N, C-alpha and C positions, 0 to 999 in steps of 0.2 A: 783331325784338327777341328775343334769347335769354332763357331763364329766368334766367340769371345776371345779366344787365344789369337785368332787371325787379326781381330781389330786391335788387340793389345800390341801385337808385333808391328802392325801397320802404324799405330800411333807412336810407338817408340821411335821407329825410323823417321817419321814425319817431324817429331819434336826435336830429336837429336840433330837432324840435318838443318832445321831452321836455326837452332841455337848456334850452330857452327858457321852458317853461311851469312847470317844477318850481322855483318860487321864491316867496317871500312877496310877495304883491301884493294889490291891491284886489279883483280878481275872485276870486282863490283864497280870500281871507278871507271874502268874501261867501258863496261856495259852502260853505265850512266851517261858517259860522254857520247857514245854512239846514239843513245836515245835522244839526247838533247840535239844532236846534229841531224837526227832522222836519216841516218845512213846505214843501210843493210841491217836494220834492227832485228828483223825476223830471223835472218841467218845467224846473227850473233847469239840471240837468245836461244835458238834451237841448238846451236853447237854447244853452248855452255851447259844447257840442260841435259843433252845427250851424253856429254863427256862426264858429268857428275854421275849420271845413272850407271854408265859403264864402269866408272871407278869404284862406286859403291858395290856393284855386283861382283867386280873382280876381288875387292877386299873381302867380301863375305865368302867368296868361293875359295879363298886361300892365299890371295896375293899378300895379305898382311904378314903372314909367316915368311913369305919369300923376301920382302923388303926388310923385315926386322932383323934378319941375319946378315945383311949386307950394308954395313955402315959406310963403306967406300962409295957405294952407289948413292946413298943419301947425301954424302959430302959433295959429290960431283954435281948432283942436282941443285944443291944449294949454291954452288959457285956459278953454275950456268944461269940460274934464276937471278942471282944478284947482278950479274953482268947485264942481263936484259933489262932489269928494273932501273939500273943506273942510266943506261942509254935512253930509255923511254922517259925517265924523270927529267933528264937534262933537256930533252927535246920539249917537254911540257913547259919547263922554266924559260926556255928560249922563246916559245910561242907567246908567253904571257907578257913579254916585253913590248909588244905592239898591240894596241887596243883594237885595231881593225883586222887582226889576223884570223879571228874565228867568228865573224859575224854570222849569225844563223841564216840570214837571207842574202848575204853578200855572195860575190862570185868565187868564194873559196872552193877550189876543186875537191870533189869527193874522191876518196881512195877507191880503187877497184875492189870488187867483192873478194877476190883472192887475197889481196893484201890485208884487208880487214880480218878475214878469217884466219890468216896466218898469225896476226897479232893476238886474236882470241885464243888460238892454240898455244901460243907462247905463254900468255898470262895463265892459262889453265895447266899446261903440262910442265912448264919450267918453274912452277911454284912448289917448293918442297912442302909447304903447309897443306897442299892438296893431298899429298901422299900421307902426311902425318895425321891429318884429320879425317879426310874422306876414306882413304884406304885402310890405314892402320887402326884408327880409333873406331870409326863407324863400322869398318869391316870386321874387326875383332868382336864388337858387341853383337852385330848381326849374326855372326857365325855361331854364337852360343844357342841360337834357336834351332829347333828341329827343321828338317829340310823344307817343308811346305810353309812354315812360318817365316823362314828366311825370305821366301818370295814376297810375302806381305811386308816384311821389313824393308826390303829393297824398293818395293813399290811406294811405300810411304816416304822414304828418303828421296826418291826420284821426283815424286809429286811436290815435295817441299822445295827442291831446287828449281823445278820448272816454274812453279808459282812465283817464286822470288824473282827469277830473272825476267819473267813476263812483266811483273809489277815494276821492276827497276827500269827495264828498257822502254816500255810503253808509258809508264807513269811519269817518266821524265818529261814527256810532252806538256804536262800540266805546268811545268816551269818555263815553258817556251817564252811567254811574255817577258819574264825577268831576263832571260838570256838573249833578248834582242839588243841588250845594251852591251857594247864591247867590254865595259868595265867588269861585268859579271863573268864574262869568259876569261878575263885576266885573272880574276880571283879564283875561279875554278881550276884553271891550269896551274896556277901557283900552288894551290892546295894539292892537286894531283902530283905535281913534280916533287914537292916536299915529302908527300906520303910515300912515293916510290923510292926516293933516296933513303928514307928512314927504314923502309922494309928491306932494302938492299943491305943497309948497314947491319940490321939484325941477322940476315941470312949469312953475311960474311962472318960475323962474330960466332955464329953457331958452327959454321964450316971450319973455322980455324981453332975452335976450342978443343 
């Protein structure tokens, strides 16, 4: 494998992963919120980045073919993901009713690390788009490369995910002065809640189609 082919495969994985991950979604909204609250940010960023890397590697290694032939599994994932998003969305809408519920410096208790990571796992693994985009699409494209170039492709995709989650989680702190206002938290939670419910509706429509 030449250095040029290695870099081309690396760049393809990097750009493809960035193109898919840089969008408003449940996982990104969760990472942003944890970054604003400054709660277990490192653990959440690390989990999301590692999960993406594992899923891309699994897709390139052949998981895409496994999932493509099992529509019932995809439907079950969609139903489970929709149920989770509905619950989280309704909780976010409930929180936004009170302006002092999410003050950044107030005495709002932080969730334990285990509970936060469980939520991160749910947003990552119960989201069918993760399997459709990360495993099926990215995996099928990466699998077209020769074996050594596949490693470069996976490395590029993993680096893109890691860089994005680091920027999202830690870059959120730049917005901290704005979110010292209870009203800003109300708007954020309202947006998150509506986004989650819209995503859940889309998943249910796909599952029932």
